[in-house]
C-alpha positions in Angstrom: -6.6 2.3 20.4 -6.6 4.9 17.7 -3.5 5.3 15.5 -2.3 7.6 12.7 0.6 6.1 10.7 2.9 8.7 9.1 4.0 8.6 5.5 7.5 7.6 6.6 6.1 4.1 7.2 4.2 1.6 5.1 0.3 1.5 4.9 0.8 -2.2 5.9 1.2 -1.1 9.5 -2.2 0.6 9.6 -3.8 -2.4 7.8 -2.2 -4.8 10.4 -3.5 -2.7 13.3 -7.0 -2.6 11.8 -6.9 -6.4 11.2 -6.2 -6.7 15.0 -9.1 -4.6 16.1 -7.6 -1.1 16.3 -8.8 2.2 14.7 -5.8 3.0 12.4 -5.4 5.1 9.4 -2.4 6.0 7.2 -1.8 9.5 5.9 -2.2 8.2 2.3 -5.8 7.1 3.3 -6.5 10.8 4.0 -4.6 12.2 1.0 -2.1 13.8 3.3 1.1 12.0 2.3 2.8 15.3 1.6 1.5 17.2 4.6 4.1 19.0 6.8 5.0 17.4 10.1 3.1 20.1 12.1 -0.1 19.3 10.2 0.3 15.6 10.8 1.1 16.2 14.5 -1.9 18.5 14.9 -4.2 16.0 13.2 -3.1 13.2 15.5 -3.7 15.5 18.5 -7.1 16.7 17.3 -8.3 13.1 16.6 -6.7 11.7 19.8 -4.6 9.3 17.8 -1.2 7.8 18.6 1.2 8.9 15.9 3.4 6.2 14.5 6.5 7.2 12.5 10.2 6.8 11.8 10.6 10.6 11.7 12.4 11.9 14.7 11.1 15.4 14.0 8.0 14.5 15.9 10.0 14.1 19.1 11.4 17.6 18.5 7.8 18.9 18.1 6.8 17.3 21.3 9.7 18.9 23.1 9.1 22.4 21.7 5.4 22.3 22.5 5.6 20.8 25.9 2.5 18.8 25.3 1.2 15.5 26.8 -0.6 14.5 23.5 -0.4 13.1 21.0 1.7 10.1 22.0 4.3 9.2 19.4 5.7 5.8 18.6 9.0 5.9 16.7 10.8 3.1 14.9 14.6 3.4 14.8 17.4 1.3 13.3 17.9 -1.1 10.4 15.9 -4.2 11.6 12.8 -2.2 12.1 12.7 -0.9 8.5 10.7 -3.9 7.3 6.9 -3.1 7.6 6.0 -6.6 8.5 8.5 -6.6 11.4 7.4 -3.1 12.5 3.8 -4.2 12.6 4.6 -7.5 14.4 6.8 -5.7 16.9 4.2 -3.0 17.6 1.4 -5.6 18.1 3.5 -7.8 20.3 4.5 -4.8 22.5 1.1 -3.0 22.7 0.0 -4.6 25.9 3.3 -3.4 27.6 3.1 0.1 26.3 -0.7 0.7 26.3 -0.9 2.6 29.6 2.0 4.8 28.7 0.7 5.8 25.3 -2.8 6.4 26.5 -1.4 8.7 29.3 1.0 10.5 26.9 4.5 9.3 26.0 7.0 8.8 23.3 7.9 5.2 22.7 11.0 4.4 20.7 11.5 0.9 19.2 15.2 0.2 18.6 17.2 -2.9 17.6 17.4 -4.4 21.0 15.2 -2.3 23.3 12.1 -0.2 23.8 12.4 3.2 25.4 9.5 5.1 26.9 9.5 8.7 28.0 6.5 10.3 29.6 5.1 13.5 28.2 5.7 16.4 28.4 9.3 16.1 27.5 11.6 18.3 29.5 15.3 19.3 29.4 16.2 16.6 32.0 16.5 12.9 31.0 
């Protein structure tokens, strides 16, 4: 799978994904650590990458644009602020969320659960 890790998260996550056989890059690798959210979002879509972030603004972009790509994985909550835990959590859950993110979805990792919403996002829940 192909991933783009946002600057809101550690480059360690991209490194761990690469170490586990995935195509992953961090915005710092591209010199885009200060890029606006729209640029990051458009890059992920253009390169068919799954965007990984802790920035909920990407969910708002998905809702506004009514798109099915790129998929977005968000980390929310205190326990998931540790990059080692984030990487381990993501890698442990990839088999369960793979079909959803390849088809187009937003996946939210929280303290005690994983939420998946198919794209495009609509006003109904």
